[in-house]
N, C-alpha and C positions, 0 to 999 in steps of 0.2 A: 501037797503044791509044790509047785516048780518054783524053782529059786527066782524065776523073771518075775513070778508073780508074787512070791514071797518078799521081795526088795521094795514092791511096792507098798507094804507095809508099815516100812522104818519111818519115825517119824520126822516130818521135815521135806519128804520125797517129792512131794507134790508141789511144794512151795519152791523147791529146785528146779522142776519141771517148768513151771512158770516161767520162772526168773530165764530159764536156758531160752525159753522163747521167747519171750523178750529181746533180748540179746541177741539171739538171730536175727531178730527182724529189723531192730536199732542199729544195732552194734558193728566194728568192722571186724576183718579177718585178718587188719593189718599189712594185707601184702602190697598197700603204698609206702608200709616201712622197711619192707627189704631191704638188706644194705644198709642202712644210715647208720646201725652201731659202726659198721666195717668201714665206713666212710670217713667216718668223725674221728677215731681213732688212727687212720692210717695219716689224717690229717696235723692231730697229735703228735703222733710218732712215727713218723715215717721212716721205714728203713733208707732211704737214700732218696738224696736230692740233686735237683741240676741247679747248677748253680753260673751267674754270671757275672764278671767282673765290671763292676761300674765306676770303681775310681781306683785311684792309687795313693795313696799318701806320703810322702817321706816327712817322717816322726824325726829321727835323728839320721847322723853320717852312717851307721850301721842299722838301720831298722824302718821299715816301711809296713803301713797298714793297708790291707788289699780287702777292700770293699765289694761286697757279693748281695749279689738281687737275683730273685728268683726264678729264674725261664721262665716258669709258667707257673701261676697259684702263687700260695701263698706261702710266707716262709712259718714254718711252724714254733708257740712260743717255748721259751727258754730260762733254765734257771740261772742268775749271774752265776760264774766260777765255771760252767759249762764247756765242754769243747766239741767240734766235727773233727770228723775224720775227712783231709782232704786226699781223693784217688788222683794220681799224676801218671803220665809217662817220660819218663827222664832217660836218652841214651838208649831206647827200647825195651829200659826195665819197669815193668807195670807198678805200682810202689804204694805207699801210701804213709800220712804222717797225722797227727793228731793237732789241733791248735786250739789254745782257748779264746770263746769268743770274748772281743774287748770291748765290744759296743756293750749299750744300754737293753736290758731285755724287755725297762718301758716301752721300747716299739719294736717292731718286727718288719719296717721294710727293708731292713737290711740288719746281715753279720757283719761284722768286721771281725779280721784274727792280723795281730802285728807281729810281724816277724823277724829275728834281727841274725845279722850275719854270724856264723858262727864257720871255725876253720874246720874243712873237708865237710862241709854241710851239701848232703848231695842234692836235698829234696828244697832245702830254706832257699840256697844259692840260684837253685832253679830258678823257682818262685819268686825270689828277689831280681834277678837279670834281667827273667825271659817274659813274665805275665807283664800282659798290657790290657788296658779296659777293651771287654766283649770277647773274652777270650770265655770259655765255659768250660765245668769241671762236674765232675759228682764228686757228691760228698756223704757220710752217715749223715741223721737226724741230730738233733743237741743228746749230747751222754756226759755222763760221769756224774760223781758224787759230790765231788769239791763244791759246795755250795752250804750257802746259809739254811740252818735248821732253827728258828725259834723257838720251837719247843727244847732245844737240848743245848742250844749255843748261845743263848741268853741273848745282853744287848751290849756288852764289853767287850769288843771285837781288838786283835790285835792280829795284825796283818805286816809278815813278814817278807819280804820278797829281794830277790838277785835279779839281775838281767834284766830279760824277756820275760821273768816270772812274774812281773806288775802286771802282765796281762789279764788272768782274772781280776785281781783286786781291782782293775781300772772300770771291769764292767759291774763289780760289786759297789764300788763308790758312786758312780754314776747313775747309779739305780737308786742309794739311799738319795742324791739330790736331786732326782726326777722328780721321785715320788715324796719328797719333804720328812722323809722318815726320821724325824728328828729325835725319838725314843732312842735308835741304836749309834751308838759311840764307835767310830772309828779311829784306832790311832794306826797308820800305817809307815812303815819301819823298812826303808829300800835303800839296798847296800848295791854300790855302783863303783868301777873302778877308776874312772874320773869322773870330774864333775859337766863333761864335754858330752855326755852321751847318756844322758837321763832321758828314758821314754816317758812320753806324755809329763812332761816338768811343768809346762804351764798350761794345762788342763789341771794337772793335780791341785796347782796354788789357785786355781778360778775357784776350783769347786770348796776348798776349806777356808779361803776368803769368805765366801757368803753362807759356810756350814759351821758353825762351830761346833758341833758334835764330831768332827772329821779333824784328825792332825795329822802332820805330816813331816816326816824326818828322815831327811838325808845323811847317808851316811857313803862315805868316798872313802876307798882304800888304799888307792894310789893318788894323791893330790897334789895340784901345783903347788910352786912355792907361793907363799900367802895365802893359802885359802883357810878363810874363816870357820867353816861350819864341819859337822862333826866327820872323824875321820878314823880310821880302823876297820872293825868289823864289828856284827851286831853281838855283842855279847850280854853274858846274862846279868854284867855290872852296869853296862849302858841300859836294858832292859829296867833295872831295879829304879835307876837315875831319873829316867821318862816316865815311868807309868806307875811306879809307887808299888802299891798291894798288888801282886798277882793273879791272886788264890782264887779272884770269880771272873779270870779272863778268857775268852777262848781263842788259841792263837791258832793260825791260818798260815803255814810256809810253803811259799811257792818258788821255785830259782834252782843253781846248777847243782851237781849232786854234791858238789863241797861245803855246798853253803849249807843243803840239808846237816849231812855229817854234824859239822860244825854248831850250827843252830839248838840241832835237838839234844846233844849233849851240852849244852849251856842251857837248856831248859828242863833237860834233867838234874841237873846240880841244884836246880831253882826251887827243886822238889815237885815242879809240874807236872800234875797224872796225865796219861796218857789220855786222857778223856778227855780233856780241854785243849789237844794239837788236833788240828786236822793237816793232814798232806798231802799234795799234789800228787800224785805219782809223774815219776820222770822220765821214765825211757829207759833200752840200756844204759848200761857202763860207759864210760868211755875208753876205759880198762877195766876189763872184766878179770884180770889173770891177778889186780890189785884187791881183788873182793876177800873176805874172809874165809877162809876154806877150799880156794882154789889149790889146786895140786901143783906143788911144787917145779914136778917133773913134767907139766905141759909146759909149753912156750904157744905166744898168742898165734905164732905165725903157725903151729903144728896142721897136719893138712890129713883129713878123715873121707871116710865113705858114708854117706849116706845110702840109703835103697831104700826105696818106695817099694809098697807092695804090688806093685804095677810092672816090677821088674825095672824099670829105669833109675840109673844111680847118678847121682853126683856128687862133689865134691867141697867140702866145709873147712872154714878154717875156725882153728879152736878160740880164738880170740871173735867170733861174727856169730850172731846169734843165728839158730836154724832156720829162723824166717827170713833172715837178709841172703844166706845164701841160698835157701830156696826160689826168693824173686829174682836171683843173678840169672839162674835158670830155668825164667820164665814160669813159676810155680805158686800160683797165686794162692794163700788161704784167705781164710773169711778174718777180719781183724776190725778193732777196732781203738783201743786204747794203745796197743804194743807196748805195753807195760804190764802184761800179765795178773791184769785185774779184772776184764771184760770176758774172759774164757771163750771168744768167738773162736780164735787159733786151736782151740785144745783138739790136741793133737793124740793118737796112742802110740806108745812107746814097744813097739814088738822086742827089739834086742839093743843091747849098749849101754854106754856109760855116758851118762850129762850130767853137766852142772850147772843148778839154775840159784842166783844170789836171794839172800835174804829179803823177803818183803814178798815173794810173790805167791800169789793167794790163790793156790792150791785146796781144793778140797779135799778131806780127806780120802771119799770117796775114789778121786782123781789117783788121791798117791797110792791108796790100797790098789788099784787096776794100772797104775802105768800109764795115765794120763799126764801130757807137759802141757805146758805155755810154749810153742814154738819160737815165741818172741822174742820171750826170756832164758832160752835154753841155749847152751854150748856143748859141742860135741865133745868129749872127753878120748873116744876111742870110734871106730865104725858102730857106722846105728843103723838100724831097720827102722822105717816110719809106715804106720801105715795110711798112705794117703794112695 
């Protein structure tokens, strides 16, 4: 007996044949659904968005909110605390910067990003001074892991913000208010240099007045005479005084580098476990030469040669990330976070010695095979890259 005949003797064979005939007659071959999955995934997780500025809102004397709407189609949903990476051309240099979305994820008609002026702010000053309604930009889709996870983070949250680090927390608090998530308790502790430049102060006060599960403490480090509020820094003693038992709380930190270093040390002294602390990435250090492990014989302005695999060479400063040096020479790498976390700029280092600050999230395989994140990598001698 041949195989084609033997298979017909298998129990259930005829039932399968009959079922196949029914399906062939009345079923669908799914041709009409071709591409549906891809379209849905792209709508939810687009690689790029085309955005138009619809409105610019003056928040304080040094901060503005830029409201973006989609040029076409809809904006994808996002988690409160995520960011978008805005691509810009400034003085002939193509670069990008990530900005937290400060608007509520309860609506997706627009994305707000809130920008504060900083000394020598290359992109931020351009956005604050040059951008006007109607201008169009390209951005990434919403990204980042600095957001609430109900499984791991509990319902008792402490937000520690400094300066423009309030932006992801504004989105998180607005979501809780918009959805009336009364079981989620939020304690916002916001450190500012003075009381005249507090971003979102009126909005925060309005939310707190309507939602007893949200509290707000402003801490001013350089107060005017006769100031009646909290002053100084956000210390462990202050946290205990405001919040009592800290053992079951989850802490979120977002702000300038100095605040991170100070507050993380204070939390460590209180015995707060690392798994209770969520930290937003903050980008390259203002002064990388002051970081632990920086070689004392290398100065910030020392110049080195960066050789690319195609034979091109550029000059790079020791105190400037390789990504910025490449962009100054019109060589643009894929980028999203610019903080050594997303891995999009991952590049192979063929030769040379570099410095990478503590906290850069390189995989073990990357370290073993010589890959770096140029956004958080600084040359210590002449280097060669596979670009």
